[in-house]
Steps between C-alpha positions, in 0.01 A plus 500: 500500500265658246301665779818635660617650171163660439489647848851642463414668170188654643683629808749669264206649314363643821832652600594650162170651390411505132391679191215391275714249307627339818146465629416244232797283591433527872134411457613179332711430808208588730271256322748219569516562876396226736163550668653569840721775348217706348406681819849602628618615158177697444548663838856602408385653172254724685715575803808596295285694251655328198432696182258307283277606217119472536509214250748309715288550812198379307689190388624438856147522641374270226770245588402506866133479406566191288688327781267614779312166515818312594598745777397395847272744683780613736703612195193674355474706819869586478465584131217745576725674751801498264319652199277747687708803396607372156473778237321269260229595248168525682318236295767235544535575870125494550461163327773335707387643836138402446614144426715499813212642705269225378760237587557650847126518562460131429798383704532761776452237769828334392707813565698559818513832681795638308351410162164653597674825595700506175193424291289772659781753476578418138139521384452831683821665382436396139189723493345252259268290713201699637397474864175326406684198353432175689871439550508737796222315677680172437831634631333652808322175586821301457694748714248470783540122490877514537541806722776335702719484187542875500791669669539878515623575148251265332219643709587859409533412131162324493302760693646796310420330169134469597490850647636654178192380311276591796422138585512308826311758707172477685388264770648151470724625220856390440660782699275452800579127488877563504498759782545246787773324302679832445480578872655164582793576266532864616852479653636362171386782272765736363416874533431529127266201518306662785448805279380289207274296726330809643468642151318189376236523773458874442452455124192281547388677819521192722504620859678241708555670838698212644737490202564875493551508874755220463682687221510818710629317804763325293631832369475688831665227707782438254645838409748332270212416267388863493854613422510249214189644335557675171320826421257310276428258785431786740257662257323168432452422868376852578254482213368159608447594865339831406271349238371227732515705823688199629571433870808673641515727194578807710783333695658336197476808280658713773802270484496506120492881508844490661615273219364746245710771659810285473439394139343819365787562257448154349124530459354508152211733429247218492610398851469859623149518356397167653637580846343847497157363410526219757575724797238756396225245435502370858568849641811374673639726770832526316335587167555879523869468586565227245312673218690821564829311494418314177367804314799711607728220377327507162536877474862505616598244236282653226314177446150645456510494119598132509179386666262292294147635497355252749798535735463877513125467558559256788741735676271798443202302631700395804571863593134590452367203697736553792452880479877546484591849382838550336486834317821437305380158383153629409642793306736269309219261409274783385781645289577158353138428407434847360819517293515136386187418296609141440490437876121531491469339156655178634251470786214254493151612590538385860835681522333820382221457755740455792724784379212747494372379836842514667586844367166634620554357849845659511356839406637524146317762291700477178235543230723370221548161662127456559425610144751247364351223714151602393592494133644152545192384687266624227631222276327261741187685599402621153608211280423210735179528701469276802262257335738413215674166460864429564566482126464879489829530685703274277631787290580732790848645502544471873318175575249680718255329729144615506416745777219402732243761603639516854843572354360772273335659804826510694677642196249785478531553875876541459450773240251678723731467800781659298270778372593405143173422320536328165183564301563224249566241770196591709280502189632169366430331835127583494369213279683229695396637839137543392487147364623349827283726713186419304570130548506564874186712494319227312609253767693271267818377672592273210483784248692731732776246555523432126528871422755535777720204410854589398764321297760531768572153630502637849161661459228404739236689306404696812178692451531866606359550847291798598815654645657474155203678345533774762860548384385515138228755572745709704757488217256640246373760748839628616626537141184681389434241229169372640304691234755485220251311282146362536649153537732614779215673682288187469784286640541732800128491576499120479804474726337730752178299496690176546705635790201645682283194451668331798367775727152528355193347655202349325667516161450878461593633159791746522417636158137565598394322187712709262562349162839394383621748239640245265250217508182698550378220723329594825678220679751339272701374796204307638640578842309789654146437378222547753326170439369452852570131478695393805609170349644663194694750712648216706595315185672810358684553829629141492625549145676823590664340801626213285631740236656741745598318821658815645170685492524733800637851502765565763523820701792604282289440188223723635735786585673468161167503317393810688824676412459405134138620489607853589692513170239363258218660307272205440123519485304368797793392718352665809347167600853360544624792710205479739528123525872509572485787750216332686718192533776716650269659756335171599819300553794738555677241716565293186717776356858586584584859595639570153199347324259702714682823420488430126127423524434815704687722254311345209171566675595863563614554141188339357285717729675805351431379146141383551358617834152364429628144447628455856220494762561716806487209743761312298731800481464566873583136568820539301598817682456330835773258398763768435603564859449135586746372240764762586464439871516122475783472248800319641844657488657433164178364349451812286739573216582837349235438236244423772584824681454696179159340461405574862602867477311543174186355658529738795554800274221420256250451781625811684549284806510713813617246755859599580581160647459333159748744343747441781479124445597549136800721584614263773484199265701689240770592751522143628525358150759757391718429806467128436615529139793728582604279792492187284716671239749597770528142626555374146777754452671392824496137387621590152792703633656188649508312169487766230578854617452641152135400507432635847404846380242361261359270766467783752185621329182329383475418132386765256152350489464512879628859507248605238222324690589680823523850355200458268306384804631802692389733221149354500475513879616862517259593223207331677591650839527849346166469317335419830710759690637239740836608639666190647844556651603133482441492124678832448808381691507179296460695176798725562713210626430305183546785254817620673667157503801538264532124448152483343458623143216743444201354313351644181453876518122478496497314832750741653299800384178363649673428830657846526183679397305308761756591769454865409122468509523339844702799626812291554730630226647812658773518762274688745215255451725196527653639820154563641402140423823366650625346174873415474660815353785309334261267314283791389797696366658200328170402338447837336864523394483157333172581329627839384795332326263235366263760352781708350640197317160387378406560139135554586524732799218721385248214485566295813635766735285796401271424795782573743512873426128525567513288815802680636318829514289364784805382693735728685872507426555193283839337547 
């Protein structure tokens, strides 16, 4: 009777809520509850969010703590689950949960499957008990012993609890143990449970092919389960399959893409970001279409400003990774970032890194955004060098993780790619990069890994490979900052030495024994000394291999280094040019067509700058490759950029073989027709579903248009310099410039193209008729360009060459 009265009073307390005075009375009632009533009443207090003062919560936790010894272990597990989200003072909550964890650790073997799931979930959700506590090992061992006790909901609860604290992974871990049991129960899982199950395995990176194949088959064979998926479930499953590259990912995600289309109006921004990243990360065939649809949905509903920083970065990275161009989306993002300073201020260091990288890949050249990112990054690079401890970051406003050297390199590469050098950023990166590089040069893998270790929990501490150092050297070279300071110049020389060492024989010294400017030591790296001791050289080589496992330069690295070397003014770098060019001549079959063209152009440019540094036999060997690479290139293997490079090589070497010039013009025409044809097909498809977008789809994107006409301008300029009049190129030029659906590029490119046409004797009506050029295209081109020049604010600068060129042409249109 007494117990019934007490329970009734407490239930009234839970239903009515309270003020501070009522709390005291109700705590007296709570203290008088029977033992078996403590857990359900505590659960009601939390679930119904009854208003209680911190003092009352403290008293409640103290009451439970006092009576904990008389609770059976099943009730302790339930109590942990009931109080996990209680808004109690941290000290009181911590004391009680540690006592419960100790009790559960000692008696885990007495728990059944449901209690084990509740205990694990409660301890995890409370955020009090750390992952290293022995209770998790005890619960995992007990769960393995009673696997058959677990049905679907208990299994999902248990595995997600362990996955949230990043436990249960690895070989013979809890999740691997439960995979066969989950497969056996597969038909019984609800759709939401399948999403949570896949999420648990993805969190701890447990690849269970059989399990993920079973989940995919379950969803694909039972369409009712797919229809029952919520938007959050769809995003979770896509993320899991993409992260683990799970079996049947392509088939399942194709089906889920249809579901995204149906539920797009219900999707939250975090789901849009997750789905976008998932499809882009595995380069799914539907990624371009889906990303366009999702980004257009965001723009149409004006949701861009509502993105959290990481969500926006994920969507931006997805577009960059999948190379999906949406001019309207890109313009909106650039405007948002440039006009909303807090958008960048809220980004973590990794967010800033991926933002800069993605914008560069998408062709963004907005200097303000890169300057804002650089200013934010300087807080890391200047105030927290790579060798500092994690305590340095405790006072950071944005909770930044420490950048690893490889991440710094890719950040600098992004700035170089966007042609937006940030002097402060490039200068601040020098000490960290030199420290890591010197560790590699000294052959100390342990030191290099320690210097490279980051605070990001996902960090693998990857040591920069030689390819990474090539990117770093190229970034400093292309921005003109390689000699900004003595320290920067020293870093670039060291990077060049390290990159070329993989190609050198007999340990030759690239610096020819030059002293380091800062240290004054003849050989402070201890790496290139001519000791003549074979054993010591072998030992050094073994150390370098251990420190830098990716020690070989690729063909792309060699061509990129050669291109970068044409832009630098470093002392004694001729050794590198000769070494790299010799490698090109000796093994040209290792290079792609594009890589060979870049290497050939670099050789030609360097010969112009320093003729005495390129031996005649080496230069002749390079020239013999020009016709070979153009003649052997497969259709479509050369891009517009490659054709620009090829034409420049031919012009600079005054190449007289007409066949090589014809190959360049033919490739350009083929590539132009291919791009325009693809745009036409896209427009035809778009017309069926969205007629309003058909006009925009009927032409390549602005970036592709600029690439085509800039390439055309370079080709015409090179052909005119060498006095090569190629009808196929001239016809293509007028067809492209006369096309009303294509916007004209910047006036400088148009001016160069028109001036070159005049110089080639193909600008006048008589000349064009003599050459058999389409009269309508010729007339329309000059009419368009005349209107373009008259509306330009800088006619006198860009188009002044036309009046001079026209005097040599008869009867301009």
